[in-house]
Structures are given as structure tokens and as C-alpha cells.
N, C-alpha and C positions, 0 to 999 in steps of 0.2 A: 504494500500500500504506500502511496506517495504522500509525503508530508506537505500539506497545502497552507501551513501557517505563514503569514507574511514575514519576509526577511528584509533587512535594510539593503537597498540597492544604491550604489554610488554612481553619480553622473559626472562626466568629465567633458570640458569644452574642447574646442578645436585646437587649443594650445596645450592640451593635456592637463589643465588645472581642474582640480575637484571643485565643482560648483554647487553640490548639494546631494541630498539623499531623499529617497522615497521608500515607503514600506510597500512592497509588492509581493504577490504570491510567486513562489519559485516556478521557473519554466519546467514543464514536465518533459521527461526524456522522449526524444523522437519528434518533438514539435519544432517548427522553424524558430529562428531567432526573432525576438520581438523588436519592433520599432515603436518608439514613443515620441510624441511631440510635447515639448515642455518649453514654455516661454517662447513660442514660435520657432524653436529649433528642433530638428529631428535627431534622435539618438537611437543607436542600434546596440543591442545586447552583445556582450563579449561571449565567446564560447570556449576560451581557454587555449585556443590554438595560436593566438597572437598575443599582443600586449595586454589586452583586457580579458579578464577572466569572468568566472561565474559571479553574478550579481553586480556586474559593472557595465555601464553604458557609456559609449563614446559618441560625441557629436559627429554626424555625417557631414563631411565637407563637400561643398559644391565643386564639381569639376567643370572647369571652363576650357574650351578648346582654343 
């Protein structure tokens, strides 16, 4: 059985500065990474394969050509 109690999730801006936290339910195994809009900025959940790990969200940077 999966624990669904809220956990503290950390949010980081485009310069990798911690900007705050939110209490969210954990992502269940096998589900896609979550994207969250907070203060008109979009954040994506880390999966542990890169710099950001479980319960950490990084700001998505706009790519300009």
C-alpha cells in the first residue's frame, strides 16, 4: 500500500535558488512527473536521475531559438 500523506516539496527557481515549499501528496510509482504552476511559473518534479530528486521541483526554463 502506498503512503499518501502529504510531504514537504521544495521548489527551486531558474537560478537554482530555493524559493519555497508546499505540502503535496507523494507521486505514486509509475505515474508521469508532475508539472505545477506557482506564481505564474511552471515547475517540473525531479525524478532523481538528474540534479533534482524526489520531492523537489525545478522551474522550467523557456527555450528561445
